[in-house]
Steps between C-alpha positions, in 0.01 A plus 500: 500500500251762622425280797872477577527874467223553741653264751836674464341846564339362812828351626688830420242699690584293821867590474445847641256678721191679367643832598817429302304426181287803550811716504678313219195528272531879528869511405528209253518738200803677637858415434653213702736741683202708616306192604796388716531833673125513575488141629801542720394841640147373584639194669734712702226724611286206602791358701567834664141521619478138607237425233683248287299212645175668418604514130622150469842524675740282291251490206626848390787475243712825493600478126363382165766235483412377853138470395583292186717278705223445756246429225723250330576327833150476629270506189733356238576624148190497293663643192684174417167385374451768238857596408659348191865529383633442154850516357545687175803393308722777348800309373433580141557879568845429632489764778792507735431301825128474425380177352152495657258693717221397735148631462277472801132591487171457683230283347302756283170328576550529873583872450186542288271329758653697787436831329149396398431437872649850583281666236192316628566600858542866388151479331643523147266312256653205312373405157457133402267502195508704182229757429373689195443871484305644199455844360148631598422609143694273262516194732859452395732338759699753682818472713697688762250482789690225671714185456193278499385656175830435314572244239788359693272413787243355268753279317656386831150402624442287187838318556433376862282202596139575590575424869795747512539868527713742309830602684648792307867584596751737364878464553703814469848630598662835561794512264642823664351748256353700775818701582665240716683302237803447715320310779577133533148368566235453232176368641280264306139557595162330449173689467155373564305583186157390627435843629452857385667660801833685491574393859856389575337187666459364139876474459740257662865425486594168337884535479797723424679471173832312562816714485807374313805469729759631263776772552377856504720574193300249296175666600631856416635382169156381406633255258288284270539174706397674817193661344392173333548316837283750674235472239511119525465515874189727475334275236570180689389651829164613362441172312590302814245695700241456228550124472366439841175655392 
């Protein structure tokens, strides 16, 4: 799958000019609306000065949507290889007009490998074997100096074959307790635990928690069936993502 990803990246890079990717890389963290304005403005300036051919001519999409369409058309859709969709049955909760919900998520192992690669390129050290740290006077084992000195890492190391390596992962989700409880998107994230860095490169998005398509009045009422259904969706979503591990 990593070979497929590498080939896909190479194909995507050919979809646009080098100058386009240089600009897009500098604005990729901005909102889509801002990206569209910048891409369109720069393309207009290039055309006004007769420089569009020097920057790839037609290989300069003027919007984020246009870029995605070009990539899908010329490089294909890689994500079909690592995306999974499951149907969660909700009939027993008897919610109005909501008998099931679909849960789509990215293969957690793929996400973990991708972010390990990112950490490695950013020069963050990855830990693969447990280590022991002892008190200089009492020689007792001490902890807290790093994940490689912990009991979890040591136990995981004992549980894998001698030819394997420990791959520590942590699945978590934002349940809306950060002051934005009314938002409709709850991300489920995976964290690479083979490192001691606090870099955001160690965390990747696996999925969003499915939302129940029920009338707003049912949500506001907060009845027991709705609460139980939401809890069930959360549990099944996390278990489903874990099962692939």
